[in-house]
N, C-alpha and C positions, 0 to 999 in steps of 0.2 A: 287508239290503235295499240294493240298488244304486240310485243316483239317476242320472237322465239329466242330462248336462251342459247348462247354460243355452244354450250355442251350438248344441247339437243340437236343443234345443226351439225356439229362435228360427228356425233354418233350416227345420225341418219345418213350423212354423207358416206361414212365408213361402211355402214351396213349395205348401202346401195352399191358401191363399187366392188366390195368384196363378195357381194351376192350377184355380181355380173349384170347389174341394172345400171348401165352407164348413162342411159338417158336421164334417169332419176338423179344419179350422181352429178351430172352436168348442170342440173337445175340449181345446185348449191354453189356453183363456181362463178366467181365474178369475171366479167370480160377482161379486166386488167390484172388478173391473178399473176403473182410472181412466185415461182416455186424454186427452191434450192435444196435438193435432196441428194443423197449419196449416189443415185443412179440417173438423175435427171436434173437439169437446170432449164427452166423455160419461163418465158414472159408471154402472157396472153392465154386466153381460154383454149383456143384451138390447139396450140402446141402442147399445153398441159394435158388436155384430154387425149391427145394422140399417145403421149407417154403413159398415161393412166390406162388406156386401152391395152397397150402392150403388156404392162405389168399385170393387169387383171387376168390376162390369158394364162398366166403362170400360177395364179393364186387358186388353190383348191380349198382353202379354209382360213379362218381367222380366229385367234383367241384373244379376247380383250383381257388385258392384265390390270389396267387401272384407268379411271376417268375422273378428271377434276375440272371444275369450272366455276365461274362467277358471272356477273352481269356483262363482262367485257371480253373474256377470253376463255379458252378451253384447252385442255391437254388430254390426249388419249395415248395410252401406251398399249400397243398391240403387237402380236406376233402373227405374221402371215406365213402360210405354208402352202 
């Protein structure tokens, strides 16, 4: 069984939510997700997606600045507007 690289997953997730395809974005989120960001702290998929839905309503675009990854982790630097 082949695995998808973390960078591919992170990029696809970011493209989905910034493109307002929250159903697709949700498919990348684990049920037990823990998120700690500057505007939201949440535990669990439902609360995280509720916050992401609110945020995505304000996003009109995204500019990817940098993307790095290996077999275990990924880092995306982006600017949303």
